[in-house]
N, C-alpha and C positions, 0 to 999 in steps of 0.2 A: 504494500499499500504506500501511496506518496507520503512523504514525511514533511511536505511543504508547509510552512507556518501559515496561519491566518494573516492576510495582508490588510492594510489600511482601506476603509471603505471607498475612498477616492481613487484608488487604484484598480478597482474591480470594473470589469466590462461586460456589458450586454448588447448585442447587436440584433435588433428586430427588424425584419423585411416584410414588408406587405405582400410580397410575391417576388418571384424571380430566382436567381441562383440556378444551380445545375438541373433542377427538376422542371423549371419553366423556360430557362433560357440556355439550352445546351450550346448555342453558338455565341454566347455572350459571358465571358468569365469575370467581368468587372466586379460583381459583387463578391463573388467566391475568392477572388484574389484579394479583395480587401478584408474578408474575414481572415484569410491567413496572415496578413500584414499586422493584425492586432495582437498576435502572440510575439512576445519579446524573446524569441529564440530563433536560432537560424534554421532548424528543421522541426517544426512544431509536430506533436502528436495530436491528430484530429480524429474524433470518435463521432460517428454518424448514428443518430437515434431515429430509425424510421417507423417508430411506434404508431404514430398517428395514421399511418396508411396501412396499418397491419403487417408491418415488416415485409413489404412486397419486394420482390427480387428486382422489379423495375426500378425502383428508387435506389437500392443498393448498387445496382450495375451503373446507373447514371452518376452516383457519387464516385465510384471507382474510375469511370471514364474521365471525369473532371479532375480529380486529385491525383491519380496514380503516377503522373509524370511531372508533378510538382515536388518542390523541395518539402516534403512532409512525409509523416508515417501515418497511414490511414488505418482505421479499424471501424467496424460497425458492430452495434449491439443489438441482437434480436431477443426481445423478451419472451417471444414465442417458441425459442429454441435454446432456453438457457440450459437444458440437460446436456448440450453438445459443448457448453463452455468449459474451459479448463481453469478459469480464474473466477473468483468472486465479483460481484457487482462492484463492491468497494474498490478492489484493486484495479478493476477496469476503468471506472469513472475517475477516480482520484489521481490517475497517473496521466491524465490528459492535460494538453494545453489548451485545446479547443473542444467544446461539444456542439455539434451542429445538429439541430432538430428539425425534421422534415414536416411537411404539411399534411393534412388529413382531417381526421376527426378529433377535436380538442377534448370532448368529452370522453372518448375511449383513451386517448393519450394520458389524461390525468387519472383516470380509474386504474389503468395499469401501473402507471409509475407509483401510485399510492399503494397498491397491492404488494408491490415488490420493494417498497421503501426507496425507490429511485429518486423521488421528489426530494426527500432529505439529503440524499447523496449529492444531487445537483447543487443545493444550496451550500453544501460543504465545499464542494469544488469550486464554486464561484468565490466562496470566502478565502479560498488559498490561491486565487489567481487565475484559475481556468476561465477563459473567455467562453461565454454562453452565447450562442447564435441560433437563429432560426427563421423560418418564413411561415407565414400563415398560422396554423395552429401552433407551430413551433416558435412563433413570435409572440402571439397573444398570451401564451401560457405563463410567461414571466410577470405579467401585469396583474393588478386586482381583478380584471374581468376583460371580457371581449364579447364579440358577436360570433356565434357558431352556427353552422348549418349541419351539425352532426345528425340531427333528426329531421331535417328537411328545410323548413322555413328558418329564416334568420331569427335567433333569439339570444338573449344575455346569458353569459356563463361566467362564474368566478374562476380566477387563475390562482397562481401560487403566491401572488402578492409580494414578489421580491422587489418589484418596481411599483411605485405609487401610480394610480391613474388607470385608465383603460385604454384598450387599443382595438381598432377595427382595420381590417386588411381588405385587400382587393377592391379598394374603392371605385376604381375604374372598370376592373374586369368583372366584378360581381356587383353592381351598382345598386342592387336591392339591399345590401347589407347597411349602407349609409343611413337611410332615413330611420331604420330601426335602431341603430346606435344613437343618432341624435335624439331620438324620442325618448330613450332610456337615460341619456345624459340629462335631458331637460328635466325628467320627473324625479332624478336622483337614484334610479335603480342602478345606474353605473356612475362612477366618478368621472369627471372630465378627463380628457386624454388626447390621443392622436389617431387620425384617420390617414392611411397610406395607400397610395396607388401601387400597382404591381411595379417592381423595379426600384422602389424607394426603400431605404433602410435608415433607422435611427440608432445612433451610437451613444449609449449611456455610459458615463463613467461615474461610478458610485450611483447616486440617485438623481444625477443631473445629466440632462440631454447635451451632449457636447457637439454632435455633428449630425446633419441630415444629408445623405448622399443617395445618389441614383445612378442606375446603369442605362437608363433611357431618357432622351431628350424629351422634355415636356412632362415627365411624371411629377406628380405633386404630392404634398403632405399639408395636413392642417391640424392646428390644435384647437380643441373646443372645450370651453368650460360653461356651466350654467350657474347663474347667480339669481336666486329667487325666480326661477322659471325662465329667465332670459338668456339665451345662448350667446356667448362670445366666441366668435370663430376668427382665427388668424392663419392665413396660408403662409407656410414657411418658404423661404428662399432655399432651394435644394442645390447642393453641390454636384454637378455632374462629373462622375469619376473620370479622370483623365484630363480634366480641364482646369483643376485648381479650385482652391475654396471660395465659394460664393455665399455660404450660408449666413443668414442674418437672423440669429435665433434670439436675441436679446430684446427686451422691452415689453414683451407680452405679459410676463408675470406682473411686472410693474402695473400694467393697464388693468389686469384683474384685481390686484390688490386695492387700486384706486376706486374701481367700480364698487367693490365691497364696502369700502369706507364711505362711499356716498350712499349706498342703501342703509348702512348703520346709522348715519346722520339723519336720513329721512325718517327711519323708524322711530329715532329719538325725538324728532321735532313733532311727529304725530302723536306720540304719547303725551308730550308736555302740553300740547295744544288740545287734546282730545278730552 
Protein backbone atom coordinates (compact mmCIF):
# COMPACT_ATOMS: atom_id res chain seq x y z
CA UNK A 1 0.00 0.00 0.00
CA UNK A 2 1.15 3.55 -0.67
CA UNK A 3 2.90 5.22 2.26
CA UNK A 4 2.42 8.75 0.90
CA UNK A 5 1.42 11.18 3.66
CA UNK A 6 -1.68 13.34 3.64
CA UNK A 7 -0.96 16.59 1.78
CA UNK A 8 -2.24 20.12 2.30
CA UNK A 9 -5.79 20.72 1.04
CA UNK A 10 -4.64 23.38 -1.44
CA UNK A 11 -2.38 20.87 -3.20
CA UNK A 12 -5.14 18.32 -3.91
CA UNK A 13 -6.60 18.24 -7.44
CA UNK A 14 -9.87 17.18 -9.06
CA UNK A 15 -10.53 17.55 -12.78
CA UNK A 16 -14.21 17.28 -13.76
CA UNK A 17 -15.21 17.06 -17.44
CA UNK A 18 -18.68 17.63 -18.84
CA UNK A 19 -17.89 15.16 -21.62
CA UNK A 20 -14.97 14.33 -23.86
CA UNK A 21 -11.76 12.41 -23.36
CA UNK A 22 -10.96 9.08 -24.94
CA UNK A 23 -14.52 7.69 -24.77
CA UNK A 24 -16.08 10.64 -26.61
CA UNK A 25 -13.19 12.19 -28.57
CA UNK A 26 -11.04 9.35 -29.90
CA UNK A 27 -9.28 11.72 -32.31
CA UNK A 28 -8.81 14.58 -29.84
CA UNK A 29 -6.30 13.91 -27.03
CA UNK A 30 -6.22 17.41 -25.53
CA UNK A 31 -8.22 16.72 -22.37
CA UNK A 32 -6.49 13.42 -21.67
CA UNK A 33 -3.05 14.96 -22.16
CA UNK A 34 -4.11 17.68 -19.73
CA UNK A 35 -5.08 15.00 -17.20
CA UNK A 36 -1.62 13.43 -17.46
CA UNK A 37 0.04 16.82 -17.01
CA UNK A 38 -1.58 17.24 -13.58
CA UNK A 39 0.55 14.52 -11.99
CA UNK A 40 3.84 15.88 -10.72
CA UNK A 41 5.87 12.86 -11.83
CA UNK A 42 7.58 11.95 -15.06
CA UNK A 43 5.71 8.70 -15.71
CA UNK A 44 2.47 8.75 -13.70
CA UNK A 45 0.53 5.68 -12.73
CA UNK A 46 -3.03 6.10 -14.02
CA UNK A 47 -5.94 3.89 -12.99
CA UNK A 48 -9.15 3.77 -15.03
CA UNK A 49 -12.45 3.00 -13.28
CA UNK A 50 -15.15 2.01 -15.82
CA UNK A 51 -17.68 1.20 -13.06
CA UNK A 52 -20.41 3.54 -14.32
CA UNK A 53 -20.61 1.71 -17.66
CA UNK A 54 -20.67 -1.74 -16.05
CA UNK A 55 -16.93 -2.22 -16.67
CA UNK A 56 -17.45 -2.57 -20.41
CA UNK A 57 -14.62 -3.84 -22.57
CA UNK A 58 -15.28 -1.00 -25.02
CA UNK A 59 -14.29 1.67 -22.50
CA UNK A 60 -11.28 -0.28 -21.27
CA UNK A 61 -10.02 -0.76 -24.84
CA UNK A 62 -10.50 2.95 -25.58
CA UNK A 63 -8.51 3.78 -22.44
CA UNK A 64 -5.67 1.52 -23.51
CA UNK A 65 -5.68 2.92 -27.04
CA UNK A 66 -5.34 6.47 -25.74
CA UNK A 67 -2.74 5.98 -23.01
CA UNK A 68 -0.70 2.89 -23.93
CA UNK A 69 1.82 4.84 -26.01
CA UNK A 70 2.09 7.77 -23.64
CA UNK A 71 4.61 8.23 -20.83
CA UNK A 72 2.53 6.63 -18.11
CA UNK A 73 1.78 3.29 -16.45
CA UNK A 74 -1.81 2.20 -17.09
CA UNK A 75 -4.13 -0.03 -15.13
CA UNK A 76 -7.88 -0.55 -14.94
CA UNK A 77 -10.01 -1.83 -12.09
CA UNK A 78 -13.18 -3.86 -12.64
CA UNK A 79 -15.38 -4.28 -9.57
CA UNK A 80 -17.26 -7.00 -11.46
CA UNK A 81 -14.13 -9.15 -11.68
CA UNK A 82 -12.41 -8.63 -8.34
CA UNK A 83 -11.80 -12.36 -7.92
CA UNK A 84 -9.31 -12.11 -10.78
CA UNK A 85 -7.29 -9.43 -8.97
CA UNK A 86 -4.03 -10.29 -7.23
CA UNK A 87 -3.98 -7.10 -5.14
CA UNK A 88 -6.32 -5.54 -2.60
CA UNK A 89 -8.44 -2.55 -3.54
CA UNK A 90 -6.41 -0.39 -1.15
CA UNK A 91 -3.11 -1.44 -2.73
CA UNK A 92 -4.48 -0.76 -6.20
CA UNK A 93 -6.07 2.63 -5.53
CA UNK A 94 -3.60 4.17 -3.10
CA UNK A 95 -0.59 3.46 -5.32
CA UNK A 96 -1.89 5.61 -8.20
CA UNK A 97 -0.91 9.12 -9.28
CA UNK A 98 -4.18 9.59 -11.22
CA UNK A 99 -7.58 7.92 -10.96
CA UNK A 100 -9.73 8.48 -14.08
CA UNK A 101 -13.46 7.65 -13.84
CA UNK A 102 -15.54 6.94 -16.94
CA UNK A 103 -19.13 7.89 -17.70
CA UNK A 104 -22.35 5.93 -17.45
CA UNK A 105 -24.80 5.48 -14.58
CA UNK A 106 -23.93 7.65 -11.57
CA UNK A 107 -26.43 5.79 -9.39
CA UNK A 108 -24.86 2.41 -10.16
CA UNK A 109 -21.35 3.81 -9.83
CA UNK A 110 -21.98 5.15 -6.31
CA UNK A 111 -23.81 2.02 -5.17
CA UNK A 112 -20.96 -0.26 -6.22
CA UNK A 113 -18.26 2.01 -4.83
CA UNK A 114 -19.99 2.12 -1.46
CA UNK A 115 -20.58 -1.62 -1.41
CA UNK A 116 -16.83 -2.21 -1.83
CA UNK A 117 -15.62 0.73 0.26
CA UNK A 118 -14.08 2.29 -2.83
CA UNK A 119 -15.66 5.67 -2.08
CA UNK A 120 -13.60 5.94 1.13
CA UNK A 121 -10.43 4.79 -0.62
CA UNK A 122 -10.81 7.45 -3.29
CA UNK A 123 -11.09 10.16 -0.64
CA UNK A 124 -7.93 8.80 1.00
CA UNK A 125 -6.13 8.78 -2.34
CA UNK A 126 -7.13 12.42 -2.98
CA UNK A 127 -5.92 13.38 0.49
CA UNK A 128 -2.54 11.81 -0.33
CA UNK A 129 -2.14 13.67 -3.62
CA UNK A 130 -3.71 11.37 -6.21
CA UNK A 131 -5.37 13.39 -8.97
CA UNK A 132 -9.06 12.50 -9.31
CA UNK A 133 -10.44 12.95 -12.83
CA UNK A 134 -13.50 11.89 -14.76
CA UNK A 135 -16.23 12.76 -17.21
CA UNK A 136 -20.01 12.77 -17.00
CA UNK A 137 -20.96 10.52 -14.06
CA UNK A 138 -17.24 10.32 -13.32
CA UNK A 139 -17.21 14.12 -12.92
CA UNK A 140 -20.48 14.71 -11.05
CA UNK A 141 -19.67 12.08 -8.43
CA UNK A 142 -17.10 14.32 -6.69
CA UNK A 143 -19.68 17.07 -5.96
CA UNK A 144 -22.59 17.37 -3.54
CA UNK A 145 -24.95 16.47 -6.34
CA UNK A 146 -25.71 16.38 -10.03
CA UNK A 147 -28.29 15.40 -12.61
CA UNK A 148 -28.40 11.74 -13.60
CA UNK A 149 -30.25 9.85 -16.29
CA UNK A 150 -29.58 6.48 -14.64
CA UNK A 151 -33.32 5.74 -14.52
CA UNK A 152 -34.27 7.54 -17.75
CA UNK A 153 -35.54 11.11 -17.25
CA UNK A 154 -33.05 13.61 -15.78
CA UNK A 155 -33.29 13.81 -11.99
CA UNK A 156 -31.15 15.06 -9.09
CA UNK A 157 -28.78 12.74 -7.29
CA UNK A 158 -26.41 13.18 -4.35
CA UNK A 159 -22.68 12.75 -4.86
CA UNK A 160 -19.69 12.13 -2.60
CA UNK A 161 -19.45 15.80 -1.50
CA UNK A 162 -15.67 16.00 -1.79
CA UNK A 163 -16.32 19.31 -3.54
CA UNK A 164 -19.02 21.78 -2.54
CA UNK A 165 -21.73 22.62 -5.04
CA UNK A 166 -23.42 20.68 -7.82
CA UNK A 167 -22.46 19.84 -11.40
CA UNK A 168 -24.45 19.06 -14.50
CA UNK A 169 -22.81 17.71 -17.66
CA UNK A 170 -23.46 17.41 -21.42
CA UNK A 171 -25.16 20.82 -21.37
CA UNK A 172 -24.98 20.98 -25.18
CA UNK A 173 -25.02 17.28 -26.03
CA UNK A 174 -28.00 16.41 -23.79
CA UNK A 175 -29.74 19.79 -23.36
CA UNK A 176 -32.70 18.27 -21.51
CA UNK A 177 -30.49 18.04 -18.40
CA UNK A 178 -29.93 21.79 -18.02
CA UNK A 179 -33.50 23.01 -17.28
CA UNK A 180 -33.94 20.20 -14.73
CA UNK A 181 -30.72 21.24 -12.98
CA UNK A 182 -31.67 24.93 -13.03
CA UNK A 183 -35.07 24.14 -11.51
CA UNK A 184 -33.51 22.14 -8.68
CA UNK A 185 -30.90 24.81 -8.01
CA UNK A 186 -33.66 27.42 -7.93
CA UNK A 187 -35.78 25.48 -5.40
CA UNK A 188 -32.80 24.48 -3.25
CA UNK A 189 -32.89 20.74 -3.94
CA UNK A 190 -29.36 21.12 -5.31
CA UNK A 191 -26.78 23.71 -4.28
CA UNK A 192 -25.48 26.15 -6.85
CA UNK A 193 -22.71 24.95 -9.09
CA UNK A 194 -21.57 24.52 -12.67
CA UNK A 195 -23.03 23.42 -16.02
CA UNK A 196 -20.53 22.11 -18.57
CA UNK A 197 -20.70 21.49 -22.30
CA UNK A 198 -19.01 18.44 -23.76
CA UNK A 199 -15.29 19.06 -24.10
CA UNK A 200 -15.06 21.38 -21.07
CA UNK A 201 -13.24 20.53 -17.86
CA UNK A 202 -12.91 22.31 -14.52
CA UNK A 203 -9.73 21.97 -12.47
CA UNK A 204 -10.18 22.33 -8.72
CA UNK A 205 -7.19 22.78 -6.45
CA UNK A 206 -8.39 22.12 -2.95
CA UNK A 207 -11.92 23.54 -2.85
CA UNK A 208 -11.20 26.38 -5.29
CA UNK A 209 -11.86 26.43 -9.03
CA UNK A 210 -8.49 27.16 -10.61
CA UNK A 211 -8.97 26.72 -14.37
CA UNK A 212 -11.67 26.08 -16.94
CA UNK A 213 -10.32 24.41 -20.08
CA UNK A 214 -11.73 22.98 -23.28
CA UNK A 215 -10.77 20.68 -26.12
CA UNK A 216 -13.34 22.23 -28.47
CA UNK A 217 -13.68 25.81 -29.77
CA UNK A 218 -16.94 27.34 -28.65
CA UNK A 219 -17.66 24.88 -25.81
CA UNK A 220 -18.87 26.68 -22.73
CA UNK A 221 -19.40 26.55 -18.98
CA UNK A 222 -21.48 28.54 -16.56
CA UNK A 223 -21.76 29.04 -12.82
CA UNK A 224 -25.27 29.29 -11.37
CA UNK A 225 -26.41 30.18 -7.86
CA UNK A 226 -29.88 30.80 -6.43
CA UNK A 227 -30.56 33.53 -3.90
CA UNK A 228 -34.12 33.58 -2.55
CA UNK A 229 -35.37 31.90 -5.71
CA UNK A 230 -33.49 34.20 -8.06
CA UNK A 231 -30.93 32.56 -10.35
CA UNK A 232 -27.58 34.23 -10.91
CA UNK A 233 -25.87 32.89 -14.03
CA UNK A 234 -22.31 33.64 -15.07
CA UNK A 235 -20.76 32.30 -18.27
CA UNK A 236 -17.11 31.49 -17.74
CA UNK A 237 -14.43 32.32 -20.25
CA UNK A 238 -12.82 28.99 -21.04
CA UNK A 239 -9.20 28.38 -22.01
CA UNK A 240 -8.96 26.46 -25.28
CA UNK A 241 -6.17 23.95 -24.70
CA UNK A 242 -3.18 24.64 -26.88
CA UNK A 243 -3.91 28.36 -27.14
CA UNK A 244 -2.82 29.63 -23.72
CA UNK A 245 -4.76 30.84 -20.68
CA UNK A 246 -7.86 32.95 -21.25
CA UNK A 247 -9.95 32.08 -18.23
CA UNK A 248 -11.42 34.92 -16.20
CA UNK A 249 -12.91 33.17 -13.18
CA UNK A 250 -12.79 35.92 -10.59
CA UNK A 251 -15.49 38.34 -9.53
CA UNK A 252 -18.53 36.08 -9.53
CA UNK A 253 -18.29 35.01 -5.88
CA UNK A 254 -18.06 38.68 -4.91
CA UNK A 255 -21.20 39.45 -6.93
CA UNK A 256 -23.08 36.59 -5.23
CA UNK A 257 -22.03 37.82 -1.80
CA UNK A 258 -23.14 41.37 -2.63
CA UNK A 259 -26.57 40.17 -3.78
CA UNK A 260 -26.94 38.17 -0.56
CA UNK A 261 -26.05 41.26 1.49
CA UNK A 262 -28.70 43.27 -0.40
CA UNK A 263 -31.35 40.62 0.34
CA UNK A 264 -30.41 40.62 4.05
CA UNK A 265 -30.68 44.42 4.15
CA UNK A 266 -34.08 44.31 2.45
CA UNK A 267 -35.37 41.74 4.94
CA UNK A 268 -34.11 43.86 7.82
CA UNK A 269 -35.75 47.01 6.48
CA UNK A 270 -39.00 45.13 5.94
CA UNK A 271 -39.00 43.79 9.50
CA UNK A 272 -38.31 47.24 10.99
CA UNK A 273 -41.01 48.90 8.95
CA UNK A 274 -43.61 46.14 9.19
